[in-house]
N, CA, C and O of each residue as an XYZ file, in Angstrom:
508
protein
N      -0.320     28.114     -0.506
C       0.183     28.872      0.624
C      -0.097     30.333      0.379
O       0.194     30.853     -0.699
N      -0.656     31.000      1.364
C      -0.965     32.400      1.284
C      -0.421     33.075      2.527
O      -0.669     32.622      3.645
N       0.314     34.148      2.339
C       0.961     34.798      3.484
C       0.784     36.312      3.346
O       1.035     36.881      2.284
N       0.357     36.945      4.412
C       0.301     38.408      4.454
C       1.084     38.862      5.688
O       0.854     38.404      6.808
N       2.014     39.775      5.435
C       2.833     40.303      6.516
C       2.652     41.802      6.543
O       2.943     42.469      5.550
N       2.192     42.342      7.621
C       2.070     43.794      7.758
C       3.219     44.284      8.621
O       3.308     43.965      9.807
N       4.092     45.061      8.008
C       5.247     45.564      8.736
C       5.203     47.061      8.938
O       6.232     47.674      9.221
N       4.065     47.648      8.803
C       3.929     49.073      9.021
C       2.454     49.378      9.141
O       1.612     48.638      8.632
N       2.145     50.463      9.812
C       0.756     50.852      9.943
C       0.647     52.302      9.517
O       1.619     53.054      9.584
N      -0.531     52.686      9.080
C      -0.744     54.070      8.716
C      -0.857     54.885      9.999
O      -1.881     54.836     10.682
N       0.201     55.638     10.329
C       0.206     56.382     11.560
C       0.347     57.864     11.314
O       0.186     58.653     12.245
N       0.648     58.277     10.078
C       0.884     59.675      9.792
C      -0.148     60.159      8.799
O      -0.610     59.393      7.953
N      -0.510     61.412      8.895
C      -1.462     62.010      7.958
C      -0.735     62.991      7.044
O      -0.915     64.203      7.158
N       0.077     62.470      6.147
C       0.802     63.303      5.204
C       0.122     63.192      3.865
O      -0.010     62.094      3.324
N      -0.314     64.311      3.319
C      -1.024     64.305      2.044
C      -0.347     65.234      1.082
O       0.167     66.259      1.529
N      -0.301     64.963     -0.205
C      -0.621     63.658     -0.745
C       0.480     62.642     -0.412
O       1.610     63.022     -0.105
N       0.148     61.378     -0.475
C       1.116     60.299     -0.223
C       1.573     59.732     -1.543
O       0.869     59.836     -2.548
N       2.747     59.134     -1.550
C       3.254     58.420     -2.724
C       3.040     56.947     -2.458
O       3.504     56.424     -1.445
N       2.349     56.277     -3.346
C       2.003     54.864     -3.200
C       2.711     54.060     -4.263
O       2.697     54.437     -5.434
N       3.342     52.943     -3.873
C       3.953     52.051     -4.839
C       3.479     50.616     -4.574
O       3.491     50.137     -3.441
N       3.068     49.959     -5.642
C       2.768     48.521     -5.536
C       3.653     47.810     -6.545
O       3.853     48.284     -7.663
N       4.173     46.673     -6.135
C       5.017     45.843     -7.009
C       4.504     44.425     -6.998
O       3.825     43.989     -6.069
N       4.851     43.709     -8.069
C       4.569     42.286     -8.148
C       5.802     41.611     -8.717
O       6.347     42.036     -9.735
N       6.226     40.574     -8.056
C       7.326     39.716     -8.525
C       6.822     38.300     -8.633
O       6.076     37.819     -7.780
N       7.238     37.639     -9.694
C       6.935     36.207     -9.852
C       8.256     35.468     -9.789
O       9.132     35.651    -10.634
N       8.383     34.622     -8.761
C       9.599     33.844     -8.537
C       9.759     32.817     -9.654
O       8.772     32.268    -10.144
N      11.007     32.560    -10.058
C      11.267     31.626    -11.159
C      10.786     30.210    -10.853
O      10.225     29.541    -11.720
N      11.009     29.753     -9.610
C      10.584     28.410     -9.222
C      10.592     28.275     -7.696
O      11.066     29.159     -6.983
N      10.064     27.165     -7.221
C       9.946     26.996     -5.769
C      11.315     26.851     -5.091
O      11.418     27.096     -3.889
N      12.348     26.468     -5.806
C      13.680     26.353     -5.220
C      14.223     27.726     -4.829
O      14.965     27.847     -3.854
N      13.860     28.742     -5.574
C      14.348     30.092     -5.314
C      13.461     30.864     -4.342
O      13.834     31.946     -3.889
N      12.298     30.320     -4.023
C      11.336     31.007     -3.169
C      11.844     31.340     -1.764
O      11.627     32.462     -1.307
N      12.506     30.425     -1.059
C      12.979     30.767      0.279
C      13.937     31.982      0.297
O      13.855     32.829      1.187
N      14.832     32.051     -0.684
C      15.730     33.183     -0.782
C      14.993     34.476     -1.058
O      15.320     35.524     -0.500
N      13.991     34.396     -1.927
C      13.189     35.584     -2.256
C      12.399     36.053     -1.035
O      12.290     37.255     -0.790
N      11.858     35.127     -0.281
C      11.088     35.493      0.936
C      12.022     36.142      1.950
O      11.673     37.168      2.534
N      13.197     35.568      2.169
C      14.143     36.133      3.119
C      14.560     37.541      2.718
O      14.578     38.447      3.551
N      14.891     37.725      1.451
C      15.285     39.049      0.984
C      14.130     40.035      1.041
O      14.343     41.215      1.319
N      12.911     39.574      0.783
C      11.726     40.410      0.881
C      11.514     40.909      2.309
O      11.151     42.066      2.520
N      11.737     40.045      3.271
C      11.617     40.433      4.665
C      12.651     41.509      5.015
O      12.338     42.460      5.731
N      13.882     41.360      4.510
C      14.903     42.357      4.774
C      14.557     43.681      4.124
O      14.745     44.744      4.715
N      14.049     43.610      2.904
C      13.643     44.839      2.194
C      12.510     45.525      2.947
O      12.525     46.745      3.112
N      11.528     44.751      3.405
C      10.398     45.338      4.150
C      10.868     45.973      5.435
O      10.384     47.042      5.807
N      11.785     45.353      6.110
C      12.340     45.926      7.338
C      13.088     47.223      7.047
O      12.992     48.189      7.805
N      13.828     47.236      5.954
C      14.519     48.453      5.546
C      13.508     49.566      5.249
O      13.700     50.706      5.672
N      12.444     49.241      4.531
C      11.430     50.225      4.179
C      10.816     50.820      5.432
O      10.657     52.036      5.542
N      10.475     49.966      6.365
C       9.838     50.423      7.596
C      10.730     51.411      8.378
O      10.236     52.325      9.037
N      12.047     51.201      8.286
C      13.006     52.038      9.009
C      13.379     53.310      8.254
O      13.966     54.223      8.835
N      13.045     53.382      6.967
C      13.418     54.527      6.154
C      12.566     55.724      6.527
O      11.343     55.622      6.628
N      13.221     56.864      6.730
C      12.491     58.098      7.071
C      11.551     58.423      5.916
O      11.941     58.409      4.749
N      10.297     58.717      6.274
C       9.295     59.045      5.265
C       8.397     57.887      4.889
O       7.448     58.070      4.126
N       8.674     56.677      5.415
C       7.794     55.548      5.131
C       6.561     55.647      6.025
O       6.669     55.812      7.240
N       5.395     55.544      5.404
C       4.138     55.588      6.144
C       3.653     54.148      6.423
O       3.194     53.834      7.521
N       3.766     53.303      5.415
C       3.351     51.898      5.603
C       4.103     50.970      4.661
O       4.554     51.376      3.590
N       4.226     49.724      5.079
C       4.869     48.695      4.278
C       4.079     47.400      4.474
O       3.929     46.908      5.593
N       3.578     46.862      3.361
C       2.815     45.623      3.420
C       3.367     44.655      2.378
O       3.759     45.072      1.289
N       3.398     43.358      2.710
C       3.834     42.313      1.802
C       2.766     41.233      1.809
O       2.160     40.958      2.845
N       2.535     40.626      0.664
C       1.736     39.425      0.630
C       2.243     38.519     -0.470
O       2.764     38.984     -1.484
N       2.085     37.219     -0.262
C       2.579     36.253     -1.235
C       1.605     35.088     -1.326
O       0.968     34.697     -0.348
N       1.513     34.553     -2.530
C       0.696     33.350     -2.771
C       1.379     32.582     -3.869
O       1.558     33.095     -4.974
N       1.764     31.350     -3.578
C       2.459     30.561     -4.590
C       3.792     31.213     -4.935
O       4.595     31.512     -4.051
N       4.020     31.430     -6.213
C       5.265     32.037     -6.649
C       5.132     33.558     -6.861
O       6.070     34.196     -7.339
N       3.984     34.133     -6.512
C       3.762     35.546     -6.708
C       3.828     36.302     -5.370
O       3.243     35.877     -4.374
N       4.548     37.422     -5.371
C       4.622     38.260     -4.190
C       4.339     39.704     -4.561
O       4.743     40.179     -5.622
N       3.632     40.404     -3.660
C       3.321     41.815     -3.865
C       3.811     42.619     -2.670
O       3.797     42.147     -1.533
N       4.240     43.834     -2.950
C       4.515     44.798     -1.883
C       3.648     46.033     -2.130
O       3.367     46.402     -3.270
N       3.242     46.647     -1.048
C       2.460     47.886     -1.108
C       3.071     48.842     -0.085
O       2.958     48.621      1.121
N       3.712     49.891     -0.562
C       4.340     50.855      0.345
C       3.764     52.223      0.120
O       3.332     52.562     -0.982
N       3.761     53.017      1.185
C       3.282     54.408      1.118
C       4.356     55.293      1.720
O       4.965     54.956      2.736
N       4.579     56.431      1.078
C       5.702     57.317      1.412
C       5.204     58.759      1.539
O       4.228     59.154      0.900
N       5.897     59.535      2.379
C       5.572     60.925      2.558
C       5.936     61.760      1.349
O       5.204     62.686      1.000
N       7.076     61.447      0.685
C       7.548     62.227     -0.455
C       8.216     61.308     -1.465
O       8.632     60.200     -1.127
N       8.318     61.774     -2.714
C       9.054     60.991     -3.720
C      10.499     60.804     -3.305
O      11.083     59.765     -3.615
N      11.101     61.761     -2.616
C      12.473     61.645     -2.164
C      12.663     60.517     -1.143
O      13.670     59.810     -1.176
N      11.704     60.353     -0.247
C      11.815     59.251      0.719
C      11.726     57.879      0.020
O      12.424     56.942      0.408
N      10.892     57.767     -0.979
C      10.802     56.555     -1.788
C      12.154     56.280     -2.486
O      12.665     55.160     -2.448
N      12.714     57.315     -3.117
C      13.995     57.148     -3.810
C      15.103     56.775     -2.833
O      15.964     55.957     -3.156
N      15.089     57.364     -1.647
C      16.100     57.053     -0.647
C      16.068     55.557     -0.299
O      17.111     54.916     -0.169
N      14.897     55.036     -0.158
C      14.721     53.606      0.120
C      15.145     52.759     -1.083
O      15.903     51.800     -0.943
N      14.654     53.121     -2.240
C      14.815     52.322     -3.459
C      16.277     52.122     -3.853
O      16.647     51.056     -4.347
N      17.084     53.114     -3.644
C      18.458     53.131     -4.195
C      19.544     52.645     -3.234
O      20.732     52.756     -3.540
N      19.150     52.108     -2.076
C      20.171     51.716     -1.087
C      19.822     50.384     -0.407
O      18.700     49.887     -0.501
N      20.806     49.844      0.264
C      20.619     48.702      1.175
C      20.056     47.451      0.527
O      20.390     47.095     -0.603
N      19.186     46.798      1.290
C      18.620     45.522      0.868
C      17.814     45.667     -0.418
O      17.815     44.747     -1.236
N      17.124     46.791     -0.626
C      16.344     46.970     -1.849
C      17.266     47.019     -3.073
O      16.964     46.420     -4.106
N      18.371     47.722     -2.954
C      19.321     47.753     -4.076
C      19.863     46.357     -4.333
O      20.008     45.953     -5.486
N      20.163     45.618     -3.279
C      20.642     44.227     -3.411
C      19.578     43.379     -4.072
O      19.908     42.545     -4.915
N      18.327     43.557     -3.727
C      17.227     42.774     -4.311
C      17.098     43.090     -5.809
O      16.873     42.190     -6.618
N      17.240     44.355     -6.168
C      17.121     44.727     -7.582
C      18.232     44.062     -8.411
O      18.000     43.626     -9.538
N      19.434     43.993     -7.838
C      20.532     43.341     -8.529
C      20.305     41.821     -8.674
O      20.744     41.213     -9.650
N      19.621     41.227     -7.701
C      19.374     39.775     -7.688
C      18.134     39.382     -8.505
O      17.868     38.195     -8.696
N      17.378     40.374     -8.986
C      16.095     40.071     -9.610
C      16.203     39.094    -10.784
O      15.347     38.222    -10.936
N      17.224     39.224    -11.600
C      17.369     38.304    -12.757
C      17.549     36.874    -12.358
O      17.174     35.965    -13.099
N      18.128     36.654    -11.172
C      18.351     35.288    -10.675
C      17.121     34.698    -10.004
O      16.935     33.481    -10.014
N      16.278     35.546     -9.419
C      15.165     35.038     -8.608
C      13.779     35.204     -9.224
O      12.896     34.375     -9.006
N      13.591     36.262     -9.984
C      12.262     36.533    -10.513
C      12.202     36.275    -12.007
O      13.146     36.574    -12.738
N      11.090     35.722    -12.452
C      10.871     35.512    -13.885
C      10.250     36.752    -14.509
O      10.447     37.019    -15.694
N       9.487     37.521    -13.703
C       8.862     38.733    -14.204
C       8.506     39.646    -13.042
O       8.458     39.223    -11.887
N       8.257     40.909    -13.375
C       7.881     41.883    -12.349
C       7.127     43.028    -13.000
O       7.166     43.206    -14.218
N       6.452     43.788    -12.185
C       5.839     45.044    -12.601
C       5.618     45.912    -11.357
O       5.561     45.415    -10.232
N       5.499     47.201    -11.591
C       5.257     48.112    -10.474
C       4.499     49.342    -10.962
O       4.482     49.653    -12.152
N       3.885     50.017    -10.029
C       3.120     51.224    -10.307
C       3.275     52.173     -9.121
O       3.129     51.760     -7.971
N       3.566     53.425     -9.394
C       3.677     54.467     -8.364
C       2.775     55.620     -8.721
O       2.706     56.023     -9.882
N       2.079     56.159     -7.729
C       1.185     57.291     -7.963
C       0.978     58.049     -6.650
O       1.322     57.564     -5.572
N       0.407     59.251     -6.768
C       0.051     60.067     -5.596
C      -1.387     59.760     -5.212
O      -2.232     59.486     -6.064
N      -1.651     59.812     -3.884
C      -2.999     59.576     -3.393
C      -3.284     60.483     -2.211
O      -2.409     60.734     -1.383
N      -4.489     60.964     -2.140
C      -4.931     61.801     -1.021
C      -5.526     60.930      0.100
O      -5.760     61.409      1.209
N      -5.767     59.644     -0.205
C      -6.375     58.758      0.758
C      -5.559     57.480      0.910
O      -4.737     57.149      0.056
N      -5.793     56.780      1.990
C      -5.135     55.491      2.215
C      -5.574     54.516      1.118
O      -6.751     54.430      0.767
N      -4.583     53.785      0.588
C      -4.824     52.847     -0.498
C      -4.720     51.428      0.025
O      -3.734     51.080      0.676
N      -5.728     50.598     -0.249
C      -5.710     49.219      0.169
C      -5.309     48.306     -0.985
O      -5.072     48.763     -2.103
N      -5.238     47.008     -0.694
C      -4.802     46.024     -1.676
C      -5.686     46.028     -2.933
O      -5.163     45.986     -4.046
N      -6.992     46.076     -2.775
C      -7.897     45.986     -3.946
C      -7.644     47.100     -4.936
O      -7.489     46.857     -6.133
N      -7.603     48.338     -4.430
C      -7.363     49.481     -5.317
C      -5.987     49.402     -5.949
O      -5.845     49.638     -7.149
N      -4.974     49.075     -5.166
C      -3.602     49.017     -5.675
C      -3.465     47.919     -6.749
O      -2.868     48.151     -7.800
N      -4.017     46.732     -6.480
C      -3.934     45.635     -7.439
C      -4.688     45.970     -8.724
O      -4.270     45.561     -9.807
N      -5.792     46.707     -8.615
C      -6.533     47.105     -9.829
C      -5.669     47.998    -10.703
O      -5.672     47.858    -11.926
N      -4.928     48.917    -10.087
C      -4.028     49.778    -10.850
C      -2.885     48.967    -11.466
O      -2.482     49.213    -12.603
N      -2.379     48.014    -10.717
C      -1.244     47.215    -11.181
C      -1.587     46.346    -12.387
O      -0.739     46.113    -13.248
N      -2.829     45.866    -12.451
C      -3.210     44.987    -13.567
C      -3.112     45.698    -14.920
O      -3.043     45.051    -15.965
N      -3.106     47.045    -14.891
C      -3.013     47.805    -16.141
C      -1.569     47.971    -16.614
O      -1.328     48.527    -17.685
N      -0.609     47.491    -15.820
C       0.823     47.614    -16.126
C       1.295     46.296    -16.722
O       0.983     45.232    -16.188
N       2.044     46.348    -17.825
C       2.549     45.131    -18.438
C       3.659     44.512    -17.597
O       4.456     45.224    -16.987
N       3.705     43.201    -17.569
C       4.806     42.485    -16.887
C       6.079     42.666    -17.670
O       6.070     42.654    -18.901
N       7.180     42.834    -16.954
C       8.521     42.866    -17.575
C       9.190     41.561    -17.245
O       9.125     41.096    -16.106
N       9.828     40.967    -18.216
C      10.453     39.661    -18.013
C      11.946     39.827    -17.844
O      12.583     40.601    -18.559
N      12.516     39.073    -16.864
C      13.933     39.176    -16.593
C      14.732     38.178    -17.403
O      15.957     38.132    -17.292
């Protein structure tokens, strides 16, 4: 099963942008529906957060990735520390077996290939 959900489009030209990519590996298929539902809520929250430029999610098997772009580090922190995202971070030990993330500044739009290449250099953290 492969799923890509685009919940935001690049509509603003704010440079430099803050880019974050994450990867979560779900513990098992029984926990996957809950993880998908919470991921949809988190993506919706991101899209509504002031300063969000784009929000993308994709999943294959037990692995899910998010790719978000932000106008400022403060807008990213505002999203990260509240609402569904905060709830998801608290639930991570129950749903994910491992995760990793990477955040950086970019002067250009970042696609999946570039973001995933950066992410592969980050070690997985196990919950």
